PDB file of N, CA, C and O in Angstrom:
ATOM      1  N   GLY A   1      -0.179  13.604 -16.750  1.00  0.00           N
ATOM      2  CA  GLY A   1      -0.623  14.963 -16.882  1.00  0.00           C
ATOM      3  C   GLY A   1       0.507  15.918 -16.576  1.00  0.00           C
ATOM      4  O   GLY A   1       1.554  15.550 -16.043  1.00  0.00           O
ATOM      5  N   VAL A   2       0.258  17.120 -16.923  1.00  0.00           N
ATOM      6  CA  VAL A   2       1.225  18.227 -16.731  1.00  0.00           C
ATOM      7  C   VAL A   2       0.548  19.266 -15.842  1.00  0.00           C
ATOM      8  O   VAL A   2      -0.612  19.615 -16.061  1.00  0.00           O
ATOM      9  N   CYS A   3       1.279  19.761 -14.831  1.00  0.00           N
ATOM     10  CA  CYS A   3       0.769  20.813 -13.973  1.00  0.00           C
ATOM     11  C   CYS A   3       0.601  22.082 -14.815  1.00  0.00           C
ATOM     12  O   CYS A   3       1.548  22.535 -15.459  1.00  0.00           O
ATOM     13  N   THR A   4      -0.574  22.635 -14.805  1.00  0.00           N
ATOM     14  CA  THR A   4      -0.818  23.866 -15.565  1.00  0.00           C
ATOM     15  C   THR A   4      -0.195  25.080 -14.933  1.00  0.00           C
ATOM     16  O   THR A   4      -0.076  26.129 -15.567  1.00  0.00           O
ATOM     17  N   ASN A   5       0.209  24.943 -13.673  1.00  0.00           N
ATOM     18  CA  ASN A   5       0.801  26.121 -12.997  1.00  0.00           C
ATOM     19  C   ASN A   5       2.302  26.162 -13.247  1.00  0.00           C
ATOM     20  O   ASN A   5       2.812  27.209 -13.645  1.00  0.00           O
ATOM     21  N   CYS A   6       3.050  25.045 -13.026  1.00  0.00           N
ATOM     22  CA  CYS A   6       4.532  25.064 -13.153  1.00  0.00           C
ATOM     23  C   CYS A   6       5.049  24.272 -14.350  1.00  0.00           C
ATOM     24  O   CYS A   6       6.244  24.331 -14.639  1.00  0.00           O
ATOM     25  N   GLY A   7       4.196  23.538 -15.053  1.00  0.00           N
ATOM     26  CA  GLY A   7       4.641  22.761 -16.227  1.00  0.00           C
ATOM     27  C   GLY A   7       5.312  21.453 -15.892  1.00  0.00           C
ATOM     28  O   GLY A   7       5.794  20.767 -16.793  1.00  0.00           O
ATOM     29  N   HIS A   8       5.362  21.084 -14.627  1.00  0.00           N
ATOM     30  CA  HIS A   8       6.019  19.826 -14.202  1.00  0.00           C
ATOM     31  C   HIS A   8       5.174  18.639 -14.676  1.00  0.00           C
ATOM     32  O   HIS A   8       3.947  18.626 -14.573  1.00  0.00           O
ATOM     33  N   GLN A   9       5.902  17.638 -15.201  1.00  0.00           N
ATOM     34  CA  GLN A   9       5.262  16.400 -15.632  1.00  0.00           C
ATOM     35  C   GLN A   9       4.893  15.570 -14.386  1.00  0.00           C
ATOM     36  O   GLN A   9       5.769  15.199 -13.605  1.00  0.00           O
ATOM     37  N   LEU A  10       3.619  15.290 -14.211  1.00  0.00           N
ATOM     38  CA  LEU A  10       3.187  14.519 -13.061  1.00  0.00           C
ATOM     39  C   LEU A  10       3.334  13.041 -13.330  1.00  0.00           C
ATOM     40  O   LEU A  10       2.996  12.589 -14.423  1.00  0.00           O
ATOM     41  N   PRO A  11       3.828  12.262 -12.368  1.00  0.00           N
ATOM     42  CA  PRO A  11       4.001  10.823 -12.570  1.00  0.00           C
ATOM     43  C   PRO A  11       2.657  10.100 -12.721  1.00  0.00           C
ATOM     44  O   PRO A  11       1.673  10.433 -12.060  1.00  0.00           O
ATOM     45  N   LYS A  12       2.650   9.115 -13.599  1.00  0.00           N
ATOM     46  CA  LYS A  12       1.376   8.325 -13.744  1.00  0.00           C
ATOM     47  C   LYS A  12       1.248   7.349 -12.566  1.00  0.00           C
ATOM     48  O   LYS A  12       2.228   6.789 -12.073  1.00  0.00           O
ATOM     49  N   MET A  13      -0.001   7.177 -12.144  1.00  0.00           N
ATOM     50  CA  MET A  13      -0.267   6.211 -11.080  1.00  0.00           C
ATOM     51  C   MET A  13      -1.115   5.105 -11.685  1.00  0.00           C
ATOM     52  O   MET A  13      -2.030   5.381 -12.461  1.00  0.00           O
ATOM     53  N   ALA A  14      -0.830   3.890 -11.347  1.00  0.00           N
ATOM     54  CA  ALA A  14      -1.677   2.786 -11.803  1.00  0.00           C
ATOM     55  C   ALA A  14      -2.393   2.216 -10.589  1.00  0.00           C
ATOM     56  O   ALA A  14      -1.809   1.993  -9.528  1.00  0.00           O
ATOM     57  N   MET A  15      -3.685   1.992 -10.794  1.00  0.00           N
ATOM     58  CA  MET A  15      -4.494   1.407  -9.739  1.00  0.00           C
ATOM     59  C   MET A  15      -5.395   0.333 -10.366  1.00  0.00           C
ATOM     60  O   MET A  15      -6.070   0.559 -11.371  1.00  0.00           O
ATOM     61  N   SER A  16      -5.373  -0.821  -9.738  1.00  0.00           N
ATOM     62  CA  SER A  16      -6.232  -1.891 -10.284  1.00  0.00           C
ATOM     63  C   SER A  16      -7.686  -1.536 -10.066  1.00  0.00           C
ATOM     64  O   SER A  16      -8.011  -0.722  -9.202  1.00  0.00           O
ATOM     65  N   ASP A  17      -8.570  -2.150 -10.854  1.00  0.00           N
ATOM     66  CA  ASP A  17      -9.984  -1.959 -10.714  1.00  0.00           C
ATOM     67  C   ASP A  17     -10.454  -2.340  -9.292  1.00  0.00           C
ATOM     68  O   ASP A  17     -11.307  -1.691  -8.686  1.00  0.00           O
ATOM     69  N   GLU A  18      -9.840  -3.435  -8.803  1.00  0.00           N
ATOM     70  CA  GLU A  18     -10.216  -3.896  -7.443  1.00  0.00           C
ATOM     71  C   GLU A  18      -9.827  -2.861  -6.393  1.00  0.00           C
ATOM     72  O   GLU A  18     -10.609  -2.583  -5.484  1.00  0.00           O
ATOM     73  N   ASP A  19      -8.637  -2.292  -6.504  1.00  0.00           N
ATOM     74  CA  ASP A  19      -8.225  -1.242  -5.575  1.00  0.00           C
ATOM     75  C   ASP A  19      -9.081  -0.022  -5.680  1.00  0.00           C
ATOM     76  O   ASP A  19      -9.433   0.591  -4.672  1.00  0.00           O
ATOM     77  N   PHE A  20      -9.423   0.340  -6.896  1.00  0.00           N
ATOM     78  CA  PHE A  20     -10.273   1.530  -7.102  1.00  0.00           C
ATOM     79  C   PHE A  20     -11.660   1.339  -6.460  1.00  0.00           C
ATOM     80  O   PHE A  20     -12.176   2.243  -5.804  1.00  0.00           O
ATOM     81  N   GLU A  21     -12.248   0.159  -6.658  1.00  0.00           N
ATOM     82  CA  GLU A  21     -13.577  -0.113  -6.088  1.00  0.00           C
ATOM     83  C   GLU A  21     -13.479  -0.095  -4.549  1.00  0.00           C
ATOM     84  O   GLU A  21     -14.383   0.419  -3.889  1.00  0.00           O
ATOM     85  N   TYR A  22     -12.427  -0.632  -3.984  1.00  0.00           N
ATOM     86  CA  TYR A  22     -12.216  -0.606  -2.561  1.00  0.00           C
ATOM     87  C   TYR A  22     -12.117   0.829  -2.063  1.00  0.00           C
ATOM     88  O   TYR A  22     -12.761   1.169  -1.070  1.00  0.00           O
ATOM     89  N   LEU A  23     -11.348   1.670  -2.704  1.00  0.00           N
ATOM     90  CA  LEU A  23     -11.179   3.046  -2.328  1.00  0.00           C
ATOM     91  C   LEU A  23     -12.509   3.800  -2.494  1.00  0.00           C
ATOM     92  O   LEU A  23     -12.883   4.574  -1.613  1.00  0.00           O
ATOM     93  N   LYS A  24     -13.194   3.599  -3.552  1.00  0.00           N
ATOM     94  CA  LYS A  24     -14.478   4.261  -3.786  1.00  0.00           C
ATOM     95  C   LYS A  24     -15.482   3.909  -2.652  1.00  0.00           C
ATOM     96  O   LYS A  24     -16.140   4.788  -2.096  1.00  0.00           O
ATOM     97  N   LYS A  25     -15.573   2.646  -2.342  1.00  0.00           N
ATOM     98  CA  LYS A  25     -16.514   2.217  -1.255  1.00  0.00           C
ATOM     99  C   LYS A  25     -16.081   2.779   0.057  1.00  0.00           C
ATOM    100  O   LYS A  25     -16.951   3.192   0.824  1.00  0.00           O
ATOM    101  N   ALA A  26     -14.816   2.835   0.393  1.00  0.00           N
ATOM    102  CA  ALA A  26     -14.328   3.376   1.641  1.00  0.00           C
ATOM    103  C   ALA A  26     -14.638   4.848   1.793  1.00  0.00           C
ATOM    104  O   ALA A  26     -15.053   5.301   2.860  1.00  0.00           O
ATOM    105  N   VAL A  27     -14.430   5.608   0.694  1.00  0.00           N
ATOM    106  CA  VAL A  27     -14.714   7.029   0.706  1.00  0.00           C
ATOM    107  C   VAL A  27     -16.227   7.256   0.854  1.00  0.00           C
ATOM    108  O   VAL A  27     -16.651   8.108   1.634  1.00  0.00           O
ATOM    109  N   PHE A  28     -17.024   6.512   0.120  1.00  0.00           N
ATOM    110  CA  PHE A  28     -18.473   6.658   0.209  1.00  0.00           C
ATOM    111  C   PHE A  28     -18.978   6.296   1.635  1.00  0.00           C
ATOM    112  O   PHE A  28     -19.750   7.036   2.246  1.00  0.00           O
ATOM    113  N   ASP A  29     -18.530   5.183   2.111  1.00  0.00           N
ATOM    114  CA  ASP A  29     -19.011   4.714   3.424  1.00  0.00           C
ATOM    115  C   ASP A  29     -18.560   5.604   4.589  1.00  0.00           C
ATOM    116  O   ASP A  29     -19.336   5.879   5.504  1.00  0.00           O
ATOM    117  N   LYS A  30     -17.328   6.041   4.546  1.00  0.00           N
ATOM    118  CA  LYS A  30     -16.796   6.807   5.683  1.00  0.00           C
ATOM    119  C   LYS A  30     -17.035   8.333   5.533  1.00  0.00           C
ATOM    120  O   LYS A  30     -17.488   8.985   6.474  1.00  0.00           O
ATOM    121  N   ALA A  31     -16.741   8.865   4.395  1.00  0.00           N
ATOM    122  CA  ALA A  31     -16.832  10.315   4.233  1.00  0.00           C
ATOM    123  C   ALA A  31     -18.259  10.792   3.945  1.00  0.00           C
ATOM    124  O   ALA A  31     -18.682  11.830   4.454  1.00  0.00           O
ATOM    125  N   LEU A  32     -18.972  10.061   3.156  1.00  0.00           N
ATOM    126  CA  LEU A  32     -20.272  10.558   2.787  1.00  0.00           C
ATOM    127  C   LEU A  32     -21.433  10.068   3.662  1.00  0.00           C
ATOM    128  O   LEU A  32     -22.337  10.827   4.007  1.00  0.00           O
ATOM    129  N   VAL A  33     -21.379   8.792   4.003  1.00  0.00           N
ATOM    130  CA  VAL A  33     -22.490   8.221   4.751  1.00  0.00           C
ATOM    131  C   VAL A  33     -22.150   8.209   6.240  1.00  0.00           C
ATOM    132  O   VAL A  33     -22.975   8.603   7.064  1.00  0.00           O
ATOM    133  N   ALA A  34     -20.981   7.775   6.582  1.00  0.00           N
ATOM    134  CA  ALA A  34     -20.531   7.715   7.995  1.00  0.00           C
ATOM    135  C   ALA A  34     -21.465   6.869   8.820  1.00  0.00           C
ATOM    136  O   ALA A  34     -22.183   6.037   8.265  1.00  0.00           O
ATOM    137  N   GLU A  35     -21.483   7.052  10.144  1.00  0.00           N
ATOM    138  CA  GLU A  35     -22.283   6.208  11.005  1.00  0.00           C
ATOM    139  C   GLU A  35     -23.764   6.563  10.920  1.00  0.00           C
ATOM    140  O   GLU A  35     -24.620   5.678  10.895  1.00  0.00           O
ATOM    141  N   ASN A  36     -24.048   7.806  10.877  1.00  0.00           N
ATOM    142  CA  ASN A  36     -25.440   8.225  10.771  1.00  0.00           C
ATOM    143  C   ASN A  36     -25.582   9.286   9.718  1.00  0.00           C
ATOM    144  O   ASN A  36     -25.281  10.460   9.934  1.00  0.00           O
ATOM    145  N   ILE A  37     -26.064   8.830   8.533  1.00  0.00           N
ATOM    146  CA  ILE A  37     -26.145   9.756   7.384  1.00  0.00           C
ATOM    147  C   ILE A  37     -26.943  10.982   7.656  1.00  0.00           C
ATOM    148  O   ILE A  37     -26.701  12.025   7.048  1.00  0.00           O
ATOM    149  N   TYR A  38     -27.900  10.894   8.563  1.00  0.00           N
ATOM    150  CA  TYR A  38     -28.850  12.030   8.818  1.00  0.00           C
ATOM    151  C   TYR A  38     -28.220  13.139   9.567  1.00  0.00           C
ATOM    152  O   TYR A  38     -28.793  14.225   9.644  1.00  0.00           O
ATOM    153  N   TYR A  39     -27.056  12.923  10.132  1.00  0.00           N
ATOM    154  CA  TYR A  39     -26.307  14.086  10.739  1.00  0.00           C
ATOM    155  C   TYR A  39     -25.731  14.977   9.684  1.00  0.00           C
ATOM    156  O   TYR A  39     -25.526  16.166   9.927  1.00  0.00           O
ATOM    157  N   LYS A  40     -25.460  14.434   8.503  1.00  0.00           N
ATOM    158  CA  LYS A  40     -24.767  15.197   7.475  1.00  0.00           C
ATOM    159  C   LYS A  40     -25.642  15.558   6.297  1.00  0.00           C
ATOM    160  O   LYS A  40     -25.386  16.564   5.635  1.00  0.00           O
ATOM    161  N   THR A  41     -26.679  14.764   6.009  1.00  0.00           N
ATOM    162  CA  THR A  41     -27.479  14.985   4.792  1.00  0.00           C
ATOM    163  C   THR A  41     -28.842  14.322   4.969  1.00  0.00           C
ATOM    164  O   THR A  41     -29.151  13.780   6.030  1.00  0.00           O
ATOM    165  N   THR A  42     -29.618  14.372   3.952  1.00  0.00           N
ATOM    166  CA  THR A  42     -30.930  13.692   3.897  1.00  0.00           C
ATOM    167  C   THR A  42     -30.858  12.617   2.820  1.00  0.00           C
ATOM    168  O   THR A  42     -30.034  12.713   1.910  1.00  0.00           O
ATOM    169  N   PRO A  43     -31.693  11.609   2.906  1.00  0.00           N
ATOM    170  CA  PRO A  43     -31.708  10.611   1.814  1.00  0.00           C
ATOM    171  C   PRO A  43     -31.926  11.223   0.468  1.00  0.00           C
ATOM    172  O   PRO A  43     -31.321  10.782  -0.510  1.00  0.00           O
ATOM    173  N   LYS A  44     -32.774  12.230   0.377  1.00  0.00           N
ATOM    174  CA  LYS A  44     -33.035  12.899  -0.926  1.00  0.00           C
ATOM    175  C   LYS A  44     -31.788  13.575  -1.453  1.00  0.00           C
ATOM    176  O   LYS A  44     -31.482  13.468  -2.641  1.00  0.00           O
ATOM    177  N   GLU A  45     -31.061  14.271  -0.588  1.00  0.00           N
ATOM    178  CA  GLU A  45     -29.843  14.940  -1.002  1.00  0.00           C
ATOM    179  C   GLU A  45     -28.744  13.955  -1.434  1.00  0.00           C
ATOM    180  O   GLU A  45     -28.037  14.189  -2.414  1.00  0.00           O
ATOM    181  N   LEU A  46     -28.616  12.861  -0.692  1.00  0.00           N
ATOM    182  CA  LEU A  46     -27.676  11.823  -1.051  1.00  0.00           C
ATOM    183  C   LEU A  46     -27.959  11.190  -2.388  1.00  0.00           C
ATOM    184  O   LEU A  46     -27.050  10.938  -3.178  1.00  0.00           O
ATOM    185  N   ASN A  47     -29.252  10.932  -2.641  1.00  0.00           N
ATOM    186  CA  ASN A  47     -29.668  10.336  -3.944  1.00  0.00           C
ATOM    187  C   ASN A  47     -29.382  11.328  -5.078  1.00  0.00           C
ATOM    188  O   ASN A  47     -28.921  10.932  -6.149  1.00  0.00           O
ATOM    189  N   ARG A  48     -29.656  12.620  -4.840  1.00  0.00           N
ATOM    190  CA  ARG A  48     -29.366  13.646  -5.845  1.00  0.00           C
ATOM    191  C   ARG A  48     -27.850  13.695  -6.128  1.00  0.00           C
ATOM    192  O   ARG A  48     -27.452  13.816  -7.287  1.00  0.00           O
ATOM    193  N   PHE A  49     -27.007  13.604  -5.099  1.00  0.00           N
ATOM    194  CA  PHE A  49     -25.571  13.623  -5.233  1.00  0.00           C
ATOM    195  C   PHE A  49     -25.122  12.384  -6.049  1.00  0.00           C
ATOM    196  O   PHE A  49     -24.298  12.521  -6.954  1.00  0.00           O
ATOM    197  N   ASN A  50     -25.634  11.221  -5.752  1.00  0.00           N
ATOM    198  CA  ASN A  50     -25.288  10.026  -6.459  1.00  0.00           C
ATOM    199  C   ASN A  50     -25.684  10.101  -7.958  1.00  0.00           C
ATOM    200  O   ASN A  50     -24.944   9.627  -8.820  1.00  0.00           O
ATOM    201  N   ARG A  51     -26.835  10.688  -8.249  1.00  0.00           N
ATOM    202  CA  ARG A  51     -27.260  10.848  -9.676  1.00  0.00           C
ATOM    203  C   ARG A  51     -26.328  11.803 -10.335  1.00  0.00           C
ATOM    204  O   ARG A  51     -25.966  11.579 -11.491  1.00  0.00           O
ATOM    205  N   PHE A  52     -25.897  12.893  -9.659  1.00  0.00           N
ATOM    206  CA  PHE A  52     -24.951  13.878 -10.244  1.00  0.00           C
ATOM    207  C   PHE A  52     -23.628  13.163 -10.589  1.00  0.00           C
ATOM    208  O   PHE A  52     -23.096  13.324 -11.688  1.00  0.00           O
ATOM    209  N   ILE A  53     -23.113  12.381  -9.645  1.00  0.00           N
ATOM    210  CA  ILE A  53     -21.847  11.684  -9.881  1.00  0.00           C
ATOM    211  C   ILE A  53     -21.971  10.729 -11.093  1.00  0.00           C
ATOM    212  O   ILE A  53     -21.077  10.690 -11.938  1.00  0.00           O
ATOM    213  N   GLN A  54     -23.042   9.988 -11.176  1.00  0.00           N
ATOM    214  CA  GLN A  54     -23.257   9.097 -12.304  1.00  0.00           C
ATOM    215  C   GLN A  54     -23.352   9.849 -13.631  1.00  0.00           C
ATOM    216  O   GLN A  54     -22.871   9.364 -14.655  1.00  0.00           O
ATOM    217  N   ALA A  55     -23.960  11.011 -13.616  1.00  0.00           N
ATOM    218  CA  ALA A  55     -24.176  11.802 -14.834  1.00  0.00           C
ATOM    219  C   ALA A  55     -22.934  12.447 -15.350  1.00  0.00           C
ATOM    220  O   ALA A  55     -22.805  12.619 -16.562  1.00  0.00           O
ATOM    221  N   VAL A  56     -21.987  12.826 -14.480  1.00  0.00           N
ATOM    222  CA  VAL A  56     -20.836  13.583 -14.959  1.00  0.00           C
ATOM    223  C   VAL A  56     -19.509  12.821 -14.852  1.00  0.00           C
ATOM    224  O   VAL A  56     -18.459  13.386 -15.160  1.00  0.00           O
ATOM    225  N   LYS A  57     -19.530  11.580 -14.431  1.00  0.00           N
ATOM    226  CA  LYS A  57     -18.282  10.781 -14.309  1.00  0.00           C
ATOM    227  C   LYS A  57     -17.713  10.561 -15.705  1.00  0.00           C
ATOM    228  O   LYS A  57     -18.457  10.720 -16.673  1.00  0.00           O
ATOM    229  N   PRO A  58     -16.470  10.213 -15.868  1.00  0.00           N
ATOM    230  CA  PRO A  58     -15.497   9.853 -14.830  1.00  0.00           C
ATOM    231  C   PRO A  58     -14.706  11.035 -14.317  1.00  0.00           C
ATOM    232  O   PRO A  58     -14.635  12.083 -14.959  1.00  0.00           O
ATOM    233  N   PHE A  59     -14.128  10.858 -13.182  1.00  0.00           N
ATOM    234  CA  PHE A  59     -13.296  11.907 -12.564  1.00  0.00           C
ATOM    235  C   PHE A  59     -11.856  11.401 -12.460  1.00  0.00           C
ATOM    236  O   PHE A  59     -11.615  10.211 -12.260  1.00  0.00           O
ATOM    237  N   ASP A  60     -10.933  12.302 -12.597  1.00  0.00           N
ATOM    238  CA  ASP A  60      -9.534  12.004 -12.309  1.00  0.00           C
ATOM    239  C   ASP A  60      -9.227  12.315 -10.873  1.00  0.00           C
ATOM    240  O   ASP A  60      -8.460  11.600 -10.228  1.00  0.00           O
ATOM    241  N   ILE A  61      -9.823  13.387 -10.355  1.00  0.00           N
ATOM    242  CA  ILE A  61      -9.570  13.840  -8.972  1.00  0.00           C
ATOM    243  C   ILE A  61     -10.775  14.620  -8.484  1.00  0.00           C
ATOM    244  O   ILE A  61     -11.466  15.280  -9.260  1.00  0.00           O
ATOM    245  N   VAL A  62     -11.013  14.535  -7.195  1.00  0.00           N
ATOM    246  CA  VAL A  62     -12.040  15.337  -6.593  1.00  0.00           C
ATOM    247  C   VAL A  62     -11.387  16.134  -5.469  1.00  0.00           C
ATOM    248  O   VAL A  62     -10.695  15.582  -4.613  1.00  0.00           O
ATOM    249  N   VAL A  63     -11.625  17.453  -5.491  1.00  0.00           N
ATOM    250  CA  VAL A  63     -11.079  18.355  -4.518  1.00  0.00           C
ATOM    251  C   VAL A  63     -12.179  18.882  -3.623  1.00  0.00           C
ATOM    252  O   VAL A  63     -13.165  19.425  -4.122  1.00  0.00           O
ATOM    253  N   ASP A  64     -12.040  18.740  -2.321  1.00  0.00           N
ATOM    254  CA  ASP A  64     -12.972  19.248  -1.347  1.00  0.00           C
ATOM    255  C   ASP A  64     -12.527  20.652  -0.930  1.00  0.00           C
ATOM    256  O   ASP A  64     -11.757  20.802   0.018  1.00  0.00           O
ATOM    257  N   GLY A  65     -13.002  21.661  -1.625  1.00  0.00           N
ATOM    258  CA  GLY A  65     -12.553  23.046  -1.398  1.00  0.00           C
ATOM    259  C   GLY A  65     -12.768  23.520   0.006  1.00  0.00           C
ATOM    260  O   GLY A  65     -11.900  24.195   0.560  1.00  0.00           O
ATOM    261  N   LEU A  66     -13.917  23.187   0.624  1.00  0.00           N
ATOM    262  CA  LEU A  66     -14.140  23.694   1.988  1.00  0.00           C
ATOM    263  C   LEU A  66     -13.168  23.129   2.981  1.00  0.00           C
ATOM    264  O   LEU A  66     -12.733  23.867   3.865  1.00  0.00           O
ATOM    265  N   ASN A  67     -12.793  21.863   2.898  1.00  0.00           N
ATOM    266  CA  ASN A  67     -11.807  21.296   3.830  1.00  0.00           C
ATOM    267  C   ASN A  67     -10.428  21.800   3.506  1.00  0.00           C
ATOM    268  O   ASN A  67      -9.627  21.954   4.429  1.00  0.00           O
ATOM    269  N   ILE A  68     -10.091  22.071   2.260  1.00  0.00           N
ATOM    270  CA  ILE A  68      -8.789  22.661   1.949  1.00  0.00           C
ATOM    271  C   ILE A  68      -8.699  24.019   2.586  1.00  0.00           C
ATOM    272  O   ILE A  68      -7.703  24.326   3.242  1.00  0.00           O
ATOM    273  N   GLU A  69      -9.726  24.856   2.411  1.00  0.00           N
ATOM    274  CA  GLU A  69      -9.708  26.198   3.006  1.00  0.00           C
ATOM    275  C   GLU A  69      -9.598  26.124   4.507  1.00  0.00           C
ATOM    276  O   GLU A  69      -8.872  26.908   5.119  1.00  0.00           O
ATOM    277  N   TYR A  70     -10.313  25.185   5.112  1.00  0.00           N
ATOM    278  CA  TYR A  70     -10.261  25.010   6.577  1.00  0.00           C
ATOM    279  C   TYR A  70      -8.839  24.662   7.010  1.00  0.00           C
ATOM    280  O   TYR A  70      -8.309  25.217   7.972  1.00  0.00           O
ATOM    281  N   SER A  71      -8.230  23.719   6.266  1.00  0.00           N
ATOM    282  CA  SER A  71      -6.863  23.332   6.629  1.00  0.00           C
ATOM    283  C   SER A  71      -5.901  24.486   6.439  1.00  0.00           C
ATOM    284  O   SER A  71      -4.997  24.670   7.255  1.00  0.00           O
ATOM    285  N   LEU A  72      -6.071  25.270   5.380  1.00  0.00           N
ATOM    286  CA  LEU A  72      -5.184  26.419   5.183  1.00  0.00           C
ATOM    287  C   LEU A  72      -5.352  27.456   6.305  1.00  0.00           C
ATOM    288  O   LEU A  72      -4.376  28.036   6.781  1.00  0.00           O
ATOM    289  N   CYS A  73      -6.588  27.670   6.708  1.00  0.00           N
ATOM    290  CA  CYS A  73      -6.839  28.638   7.793  1.00  0.00           C
ATOM    291  C   CYS A  73      -6.230  28.146   9.102  1.00  0.00           C
ATOM    292  O   CYS A  73      -5.682  28.946   9.860  1.00  0.00           O
ATOM    293  N   LYS A  74      -6.314  26.848   9.382  1.00  0.00           N
ATOM    294  CA  LYS A  74      -5.679  26.314  10.598  1.00  0.00           C
ATOM    295  C   LYS A  74      -4.168  26.486  10.547  1.00  0.00           C
ATOM    296  O   LYS A  74      -3.542  26.807  11.557  1.00  0.00           O
ATOM    297  N   THR A  75      -3.577  26.273   9.363  1.00  0.00           N
ATOM    298  CA  THR A  75      -2.143  26.419   9.200  1.00  0.00           C
ATOM    299  C   THR A  75      -1.748  27.848   9.441  1.00  0.00           C
ATOM    300  O   THR A  75      -0.814  28.123  10.193  1.00  0.00           O
ATOM    301  N   LYS A  76      -2.473  28.789   8.789  1.00  0.00           N
ATOM    302  CA  LYS A  76      -2.196  30.222   8.933  1.00  0.00           C
ATOM    303  C   LYS A  76      -2.304  30.660  10.400  1.00  0.00           C
ATOM    304  O   LYS A  76      -1.489  31.434  10.902  1.00  0.00           O
ATOM    305  N   SER A  77      -3.350  30.130  11.075  1.00  0.00           N
ATOM    306  CA  SER A  77      -3.560  30.497  12.460  1.00  0.00           C
ATOM    307  C   SER A  77      -2.411  30.021  13.339  1.00  0.00           C
ATOM    308  O   SER A  77      -1.982  30.733  14.247  1.00  0.00           O
ATOM    309  N   LYS A  78      -1.911  28.808  13.068  1.00  0.00           N
ATOM    310  CA  LYS A  78      -0.725  28.262  13.828  1.00  0.00           C
ATOM    311  C   LYS A  78       0.499  29.131  13.595  1.00  0.00           C
ATOM    312  O   LYS A  78       1.272  29.394  14.516  1.00  0.00           O
ATOM    313  N   ASN A  79       0.672  29.585  12.331  1.00  0.00           N
ATOM    314  CA  ASN A  79       1.816  30.430  12.060  1.00  0.00           C
ATOM    315  C   ASN A  79       1.737  31.760  12.790  1.00  0.00           C
ATOM    316  O   ASN A  79       2.751  32.272  13.263  1.00  0.00           O
ATOM    317  N   VAL A  80       0.527  32.327  12.885  1.00  0.00           N
ATOM    318  CA  VAL A  80       0.349  33.621  13.575  1.00  0.00           C
ATOM    319  C   VAL A  80       0.501  33.467  15.061  1.00  0.00           C
ATOM    320  O   VAL A  80       1.068  34.342  15.715  1.00  0.00           O
ATOM    321  N   THR A  81       0.000  32.354  15.630  1.00  0.00           N
ATOM    322  CA  THR A  81       0.044  32.189  17.061  1.00  0.00           C
ATOM    323  C   THR A  81       1.277  31.406  17.568  1.00  0.00           C
ATOM    324  O   THR A  81       1.382  31.091  18.753  1.00  0.00           O
ATOM    325  N   GLY A  82       2.165  31.116  16.677  1.00  0.00           N
ATOM    326  CA  GLY A  82       3.366  30.369  17.057  1.00  0.00           C
ATOM    327  C   GLY A  82       3.124  28.892  17.252  1.00  0.00           C
ATOM    328  O   GLY A  82       3.866  28.234  17.981  1.00  0.00           O
ATOM    329  N   GLY A  83       2.068  28.343  16.594  1.00  0.00           N
ATOM    330  CA  GLY A  83       1.817  26.898  16.675  1.00  0.00           C
ATOM    331  C   GLY A  83       0.934  26.499  17.828  1.00  0.00           C
ATOM    332  O   GLY A  83       0.808  25.307  18.111  1.00  0.00           O
ATOM    333  N   LYS A  84       0.315  27.451  18.510  1.00  0.00           N
ATOM    334  CA  LYS A  84      -0.550  27.103  19.644  1.00  0.00           C
ATOM    335  C   LYS A  84      -1.973  27.086  19.219  1.00  0.00           C
ATOM    336  O   LYS A  84      -2.857  26.814  20.032  1.00  0.00           O
TER     337      LYS A  84
END
């Protein structure tokens, strides 16, 4: 792919089906379900999310906008406070 912002050619990455399945399971188990799914979501909401993923796949990349914004805010805060 090519970056639409700067035009830089992005390097291709190759991932085996086995590695992809391992990564997919790890993300689902740790990020989405975690130790107690009910702290983060409900069974109904998780099922709805899974149906959405199945309906609109495949994906090249998934971006978690809320965590990106949170990370950016933490970085900006450190810059303002001198890293404290």
